[in-house]
C-alpha positions as CSV (number, residue, x, y, z in Angstrom):
1,X,135.2,159.4,169.5
2,X,138.6,159.6,171.2
3,X,139.6,162.5,169.0
4,X,136.3,164.3,169.6
5,X,136.7,163.9,173.4
6,X,140.3,165.2,173.3
7,X,139.2,168.2,171.2
8,X,136.3,169.0,173.5
9,X,138.6,168.9,176.6
10,X,141.2,171.1,174.8
11,X,138.6,173.7,173.9
12,X,137.2,173.8,177.4
13,X,140.7,174.0,178.9
14,X,141.9,176.9,176.7
15,X,138.7,178.8,177.3
16,X,138.9,178.4,181.1
17,X,142.6,179.2,181.2
18,X,141.9,182.3,179.1
19,X,139.4,183.5,181.6
20,X,141.8,182.8,184.5
21,X,144.5,184.6,182.7
22,X,142.3,187.7,182.1
23,X,141.3,187.8,185.7
24,X,144.7,187.4,187.3
25,X,146.4,189.7,184.8
26,X,143.9,192.4,185.6
27,X,144.5,192.1,189.3
28,X,148.3,192.0,188.8
29,X,148.3,195.1,186.5
30,X,146.0,197.0,188.9
31,X,148.2,196.1,191.8
32,X,151.3,197.1,190.1
33,X,150.0,200.7,189.9
34,X,150.1,200.8,193.6
35,X,153.4,198.9,194.2
36,X,156.3,198.2,191.9
37,X,158.0,195.8,194.4
38,X,156.5,192.8,192.6
39,X,155.2,190.9,195.6
40,X,151.5,191.2,194.7
41,X,152.4,190.4,191.1
42,X,154.2,187.2,192.3
43,X,151.1,186.2,194.3
44,X,148.9,186.7,191.2
45,X,151.3,184.6,189.1
46,X,151.3,181.8,191.7
47,X,147.5,181.7,191.8
48,X,147.2,181.9,188.0
49,X,149.7,179.1,187.8
50,X,147.8,176.9,190.2
51,X,144.5,177.6,188.3
52,X,146.0,176.6,185.0
53,X,147.7,173.5,186.3
54,X,144.4,172.3,187.7
55,X,142.5,173.2,184.6
56,X,144.9,171.3,182.4
57,X,144.8,168.3,184.8
58,X,148.6,168.3,185.2
59,X,149.9,166.8,188.4
60,X,153.1,168.2,189.8
61,X,155.5,166.2,192.0
62,X,158.4,168.1,193.5
63,X,161.4,167.1,195.6
64,X,164.6,168.7,196.9
65,X,162.9,171.7,198.6
66,X,165.4,171.4,201.4
67,X,167.8,172.9,198.8
68,X,165.8,176.1,198.7
69,X,167.3,178.5,201.2
70,X,164.7,180.9,202.5
71,X,167.4,183.0,204.3
72,X,169.5,184.1,201.4
73,X,169.1,184.8,197.7
74,X,169.8,182.1,195.1
75,X,169.8,181.8,191.3
76,X,167.8,178.8,190.1
77,X,168.6,177.4,186.6
78,X,166.1,175.1,185.0
79,X,165.6,173.2,181.8
80,X,162.7,174.4,179.6
81,X,160.4,172.4,177.4
82,X,157.0,174.0,177.7
83,X,154.6,176.5,179.2
84,X,154.0,174.3,182.2
85,X,157.6,174.7,183.4
86,X,156.7,178.2,184.2
87,X,153.4,177.3,185.8
88,X,155.0,174.4,187.9
89,X,157.8,176.5,189.3
90,X,155.6,179.5,190.0
91,X,153.1,177.3,191.8
92,X,155.4,175.1,193.8
93,X,158.6,176.9,194.7
94,X,157.9,178.2,198.3
95,X,159.7,181.6,197.9
96,X,159.3,184.9,196.2
97,X,161.4,185.1,193.0
98,X,161.8,187.0,189.8
99,X,162.3,185.7,186.3
100,X,165.5,186.4,184.3
101,X,164.5,187.2,180.7
102,X,166.1,188.4,177.6
103,X,166.1,192.2,177.3
104,X,164.2,192.2,174.0
105,X,161.0,191.0,175.8
106,X,161.0,194.2,177.8
107,X,160.5,196.2,174.6
108,X,157.2,194.4,173.8
109,X,154.3,197.0,174.3
110,X,152.5,196.7,177.6
111,X,154.0,193.3,178.5
112,X,157.5,194.8,178.9
113,X,156.2,197.5,181.1
114,X,154.4,195.0,183.3
115,X,157.6,192.8,183.5
116,X,159.6,195.8,184.8
117,X,156.8,196.7,187.3
118,X,157.0,193.0,188.5
119,X,160.7,193.2,189.1
120,X,161.8,190.8,186.3
121,X,165.5,190.9,185.5
122,X,166.6,191.8,181.9
123,X,169.7,190.3,180.4
124,X,170.9,191.6,177.0
125,X,172.1,188.8,174.8
126,X,172.7,190.8,171.6
127,X,175.2,193.6,172.5
128,X,178.3,192.4,174.5
129,X,178.8,195.8,176.1
130,X,175.1,196.1,177.1
131,X,175.1,192.5,178.2
132,X,177.9,193.3,180.7
133,X,176.0,196.3,182.0
134,X,172.8,194.4,182.4
135,X,174.6,191.6,184.3
136,X,176.2,194.1,186.7
137,X,172.8,195.7,187.4
138,X,171.1,192.3,187.8
139,X,173.8,191.1,190.1
140,X,173.3,194.1,192.4
141,X,169.6,193.3,192.6
142,X,170.2,189.7,193.4
143,X,172.9,190.3,195.9
144,X,170.4,192.7,197.6
145,X,168.1,189.8,198.4
146,X,166.2,188.8,195.2
147,X,165.8,185.2,194.2
148,X,165.9,184.6,190.5
149,X,165.1,181.9,188.0
150,X,166.6,181.5,184.5
151,X,166.2,179.0,181.6
152,X,169.8,178.9,180.4
153,X,168.9,176.9,177.2
154,X,167.3,180.1,175.9
155,X,164.5,178.3,174.1
156,X,162.2,175.4,174.6
157,X,163.2,171.8,174.0
158,X,160.5,170.0,172.0
159,X,161.6,166.5,173.2
160,X,162.2,167.0,176.9
161,X,165.9,166.7,176.5
162,X,168.6,169.2,177.7
163,X,169.8,171.7,175.2
164,X,173.0,173.8,175.0
165,X,173.3,176.5,177.7
166,X,173.7,180.3,177.2
167,X,176.2,181.9,179.6
168,X,174.2,184.8,181.0
169,X,172.8,183.2,184.2
170,X,176.2,181.8,185.1
171,X,178.0,185.1,184.6
172,X,175.3,186.6,186.8
173,X,175.8,184.0,189.5
174,X,179.6,184.5,189.5
175,X,179.2,188.3,189.8
176,X,176.5,188.2,192.4
177,X,178.3,185.6,194.5
178,X,175.1,183.7,195.3
179,X,174.5,179.9,195.1
180,X,173.4,178.5,191.8
181,X,170.7,175.9,192.2
182,X,170.1,173.4,189.3
183,X,166.5,172.4,188.7
184,X,165.2,169.8,186.3
185,X,161.7,169.4,185.1
186,X,160.3,166.4,183.2
187,X,156.8,166.1,181.6
188,X,155.9,169.7,180.8
189,X,156.4,169.2,177.1
190,X,153.8,166.4,177.1
191,X,151.0,168.5,178.5
192,X,150.5,170.5,175.3
193,X,151.5,168.4,172.3
194,X,154.4,170.0,170.3
195,X,153.3,172.0,167.3
196,X,149.6,171.7,168.3
197,X,147.3,173.2,170.9
198,X,146.0,169.9,172.2
199,X,146.0,169.6,176.0
200,X,146.7,166.1,177.4
201,X,145.2,165.7,180.8
202,X,146.8,163.5,183.5
203,X,150.4,164.4,182.6
204,X,152.7,164.1,185.6
205,X,155.3,166.8,185.8
206,X,158.3,165.9,188.0
207,X,160.6,168.6,189.5
208,X,163.9,167.9,191.2
209,X,165.7,170.8,192.9
210,X,169.3,169.8,193.0
211,X,172.1,170.7,195.5
212,X,173.2,174.3,195.4
213,X,176.5,175.0,193.6
214,X,179.0,177.2,195.6
215,X,180.2,179.6,193.0
216,X,182.9,180.7,195.4
217,X,184.8,177.7,194.2
218,X,185.0,179.2,190.7
219,X,186.9,182.2,189.4
220,X,185.0,184.6,187.0
221,X,187.3,183.3,184.3
222,X,186.0,179.8,184.9
223,X,182.4,180.5,183.7
224,X,182.7,177.7,181.1
225,X,183.7,175.2,183.7
226,X,180.8,176.2,185.9
227,X,178.4,175.8,183.0
228,X,179.8,172.3,182.2
229,X,179.6,171.2,185.8
230,X,176.0,172.4,186.1
231,X,175.0,170.9,182.8
232,X,176.5,167.5,183.9
233,X,174.6,167.6,187.2
234,X,171.3,168.6,185.5
235,X,171.7,165.9,182.8
236,X,172.2,163.2,185.4
237,X,169.2,164.4,187.5
238,X,167.0,164.7,184.4
239,X,167.8,161.2,183.3
240,X,167.0,159.9,186.8
241,X,163.7,161.7,187.0
242,X,162.7,160.6,183.4
243,X,163.4,157.0,184.4
244,X,160.5,157.1,186.9
245,X,157.9,157.7,184.2
246,X,155.5,154.8,183.8
247,X,153.5,154.2,180.5
248,X,150.1,154.2,182.2
249,X,150.5,156.9,184.8
250,X,148.3,159.4,182.9
251,X,145.4,157.0,183.3
252,X,145.2,157.8,187.0
253,X,143.4,160.9,186.0
254,X,139.6,160.4,185.4
255,X,139.4,162.9,182.5
256,X,142.2,161.1,180.7
257,X,140.4,157.7,181.3
258,X,137.2,159.3,179.9
259,X,139.1,160.4,176.7
260,X,140.7,157.0,176.3
261,X,137.4,155.3,176.8
262,X,138.5,153.5,180.0
263,X,135.6,154.7,182.2
């Protein structure tokens, strides 16, 4: 019975999330035809994210918002372990921002076009010369007032741990001269079970926005030191946040209790 209930909830959740995605994607694409600034697209992403968090019964707790500077651009770097990282940041960071993404995604038909219309920032990871050019162009956009978010691991962690960093976001921060803000997220990978589509309701996602790192204290040649310092700070914050998890916290959610047979 427990497996059947979990399957029924998963089917309902994916269906409802699909409808929400279709609606907000349509509004976002239609809006992008009138404006390429990305503000309307960001609003649609925020509403879509809140819908999907609610439908999947994920609860987000966020702290450190005093480290978000509304008066100047910042680059946020976050760990990445699941789709709900994107949803949680989009729904709960109280600023307009643009995603930093690998350039190859901008070549995907339709999706790449909409990413450009939404103001997303491409970074080339394959060609060193093109990578340098893309970082220069991105730095100009950020220095001009655009907040940005990157996942420096480059791929999702399936265990919730912190993986090795790629250098693009750090080179970008050094060139743009804007603060680098480390963000850690715990719990996202448990919402949708790895290597499956099962949705686990009641999961608590915890976000901690760390203290901004002043990149002015680093030379451009010290990119590796900057990466190591940020990695150390994020590893410590992630361990602290993970330590708050309690084994029965998901059971606070009535849908989870129904699945587990505790109602």
